[in-house]
Steps between C-alpha positions, in 0.01 A plus 500: 500500500871437449434446133323838473790675674747334267305604193468855636872528564575358153273756344672788685848371394378469141376859495826621649701312237279636218542853628877454509498355152314802363755743647736604223829663586566810301827622339500812713281774642412866448549717807453879494496501119822299464530144376745292701603161363527231769737272311732709280532802725408796280241773516346778292215744533152416361319823398126530573433527125598137454320182604717221639485123494751321729581148378574173689822479695658241266410686181770662290255783431490674837244772440313663206377858479231628262404860439155584627430768242648500150439630151344288225625539136241636260496174298402310813232734626222256391694197632687640805594158634762476222694782655825402670454615857817658646649216707813441707610147570771441760701179450768356733759235420864409554790503258882467504532725198599862534216746453601607148557136402157402624334777302690414185387137538132609506544710188707248308325274245783243542465449871234263630430364846192396696555803725494736199189328364316546833599871521398579141167325567426775754677791320278569201703800381807278443326202343526487121627785283610743773636832369753632751498878531696571821752294695677673789613483859237617751625641830246457780636641828827315556388214271626463143224335306422483129203602287408408147208647303343430162203405290320187392275496189162335520213431264146419615171447326203675664138552418444803275379812671116518487476131414234299682746228594577428860866467600414303817260247350722419202231614256677722251407660175757709313850544644761772515863397503688723743883522496674699772772474764537422867756715682686369798799500735679247722699600801761256631668506842742236637624434855725194542336228292150653537371680193180706502325601181222756469318473166272785384276498195223722352378633164796663327317828437481560875837358588693828538280629782432159658870416510553800725261343751693172467825691567355650819425148624846378400665791683347368825649150452754370747627187660402502864706208628816322400495156341530190711 
């Protein structure tokens, strides 16, 4: 009898521990359409037109937004999965560099650190042969941030239109080589040693209009608590 009770209690404790192990703390939460970061103390509005994915609390990427509805370039109509879906990646880190120095370090070919490597691994628009188009201060409320915009060339090989090949199965016939551009922007904001980066990317042909939506999100950005 005692043995059965012991086994029963052990089983209950095991289930409780497993339930606790499965619980994953998130980087923040969305309340009334606003993302609030629990660690770095910033917030911004998340429009209904964007899906959101909040990451783990220890992740440098805090949250990612993807556009629910978007246009597909003509050359990808038969292989729509090749389209770059409009996406915003929010990344948080710390730095002792001034804001302009930090941005210059990301854009410089001569500057290399593990921090920069990690950031560029998430910021597709800056990785490789980035063509800078705009580089200017961005005033958001009483916050002086910074925004850079530009293009990134890409080349992909896709199944020819009307070909019987299947892009998902890996069975291809003839190919078309497509060369085009991504368009993108990165917004930077710094408070104390905390630096927040919002990376946006989409197909370049839709960038002008999509960047306006990104700007609306950026305009809602603010730090909601002081550091420390």
